[in-house]
N, C-alpha and C positions, 0 to 999 in steps of 0.2 A: 372865391364861390363863384364867379363868372368863368372862369378858367376851364369848370366842369362842361360847359355849353359849347365852348369852343373847340374847332377841330385840334386834334392830338397830334403831337410829332414825336417820331420813335417807335419803337418796337419794344418798348420795355416789357410787358407782360410776356411775350414771345421769348424774350431773354430770360426773365427769372424762370419760365416752364423750362428753359432747357438747359438752365443751372440746376435746377433743383432736380432733372432727370438725369444727370453728371452724379449729383451726390448721391442718389437712390443705386445706381450703377456701382459707384465705388463702395458705397456701403455693404453692396453684395457680392462684390469681388474679395472684399477686407473678410467677410465671413466665409466665403470659401476660400481663401488662403490658411485661415486659419483652422479650418476645420479639416484641411488636406494635408497640413503640415507633418502631422504624425504619420502619415504614410508616403507622401513623395514632397521633397525637397524642391524638385524640378516644377511639380505644378504649383508649388507654394511660391515659387518666384516668378512664374508665369504671371499669378493674380498679383505679384506687387507690381508688376511692368503695367498692366491694365492699370490700377489704381494711379500711376505715375500720368499715364496717356491722359484718363479723366480728368485728372487735377490740372495738367496743363490746357487740355479742351475747356474748362471752367474759367482758369485765369484769362482766355481768349474772350470769354463771354462778358467775365467781368469788366475787362478792358473795353469792349464794344460797348457795353453801357455807358460807361463813364464818358466814351467818346461823343455818344448822343446825347448825355446828359449836358455835355458841353456847347453842342450847338444847338439843342433845343430851345425854342422860346417858350412853347408851352408844353406842359408835361402832366400824363393822368393824374400823377400823386406829387406831392410837396419834393422838392427837391433832395431835402435833407431825407425824406422817407425812402426814396429810391435809392440814394446813395449807402443809408444804412443797411438796408435789405439786402441789395445785393453783396455788400461786403461781409455781412454777418453769414449769408450764406455762403460764400467763398472760406469763412472760417472753419464751416463743418468740415468741408472737403481737406482743408489743410489737415485737419485734424486726424481723419481718416488716414492722409496719407502718412502722418507721423506715426500713427500705431504700426502701420506696414513697415515702415522704414526703421522702428526701433524692434521690430520683431527680427527683420534683417540684420542690422546692426551688432544687435547683442547674440546673434546667431544661435538664437531659441530652435532647439529641436523638438521640442514636442509641445502641445498646448493642452490647458485645464480646462475641464468643463466648465468652470466658471468664466474664463475667458470669452468662451464660445457663447454664453449665455447673455453676456453683456454685448456681445458683438452682435446677436440677435435682438437685444434691445435697442442697439445705437442703429441698425438697418428698420428695425418697425418706425422709431422716431422718423427716420429721413423719409418712408412712405408717407408718414402722415405729414410732414413739412411739404412734400410735393402735392400731396392733396390740397392743402391748405392755399398754396401758391397759385395752383389751377382754377380755385376759385375768385381769386383776386379782382377780376375784369370786372365783377358785376356786385355791386354793394348792395344787391339783393341778397346774395349769399352769405351775406353778414352772420345771421343764425349758426349757419353750418359751418361757417368758417371757425367761428366762436368755439362752437362745439368741438372740433379737430383741435382746435387748440390747446383745449382741457386735456382732451385725450393725448398731446405731447407732453403734458403736462404731469400726466399720472404716469406714462412711459418711463420719463425722467426720475420720478419718485421710486420707480421700480428698479431703475438702474442705482440708483442710491443705495437701497436696499440690499440690490445683488451686490454691490462692491464691499459693502460694510462685510457682508458673510463671506465673500471673498476672500477678503482681507484678514479675517480672523482665522479662516482654514489655513490660509498661507501662513502666518505667524505660529501658527501651532503644529504645523504639521512638516511645513518645509525644514531639513535641516542645513542645507546648501546655503550659506548666504548670497552664494552669487545669483543662485536662482530666485531667491527671494528678493534680492533689489530688481531683477530683470520681470519678473512678474507684478511687482507692485507699480513697476512705472507703465507696463502695459495695462491693468487693471483703471489705474489713473487716468490714462487717456481715454480709453474707452468709455468712461464715465462722462468723461469731460465732453466728449461727442454728442452724448444727449444734454449736458448742459447747453451747449451751443445752439441745438436743436429748440430748445426753451427759449433762449435767447430770440431766436428768429419767430418762434409763435408771439411771444411778447411784441415785437416790431409788428407783426401781421395785427395782431390784437388792437394795437393803437392806431394803425392806419383804418381798420375797420370804424372803430369809434371815433375816428375823426373824420371821416368821409362819408359814413352814413346817415 
């Protein structure tokens, strides 16, 4: 309780914001990668490399957060909350990278409208995560943060519905078993990105309720 009124150490909110920015940029690069795949393998590979670079940058931010956490005496949030939030943010970008690598490793040569739509929902979730993180420095923003978290939950539910429809179409219309296996994996990973965004929203909700 008294720690709230004492000088804080570490630039945790700046690090959270920086990490959330990498997540949004990664989700946008992934969407571009999937969108151009039907037209340009070279451009798709360029976007995959962008995702890799963003993931490496996010790892550096995560490591810096941990370093500050170990040396700080007083922190603006509970240490466990800081640890849980930064590692959960990192999970989102790890999954975005997993999607990009799966597309590349499986030598996917075209992309379905369903995958594009799931990627759009993933990007939208990431944008909302960034918005919620940006408001964390002040608990006066609590009601707005909780509203954003609710919107993330709604987007995750939309992704669930989209994936169910995508799977139904895939199993009904795709005659090539190899293609079916590839796209099933891609759909599941894309939907899991939104799951991880919802996990972050739940953590942020907990932080708001604990500190407001």
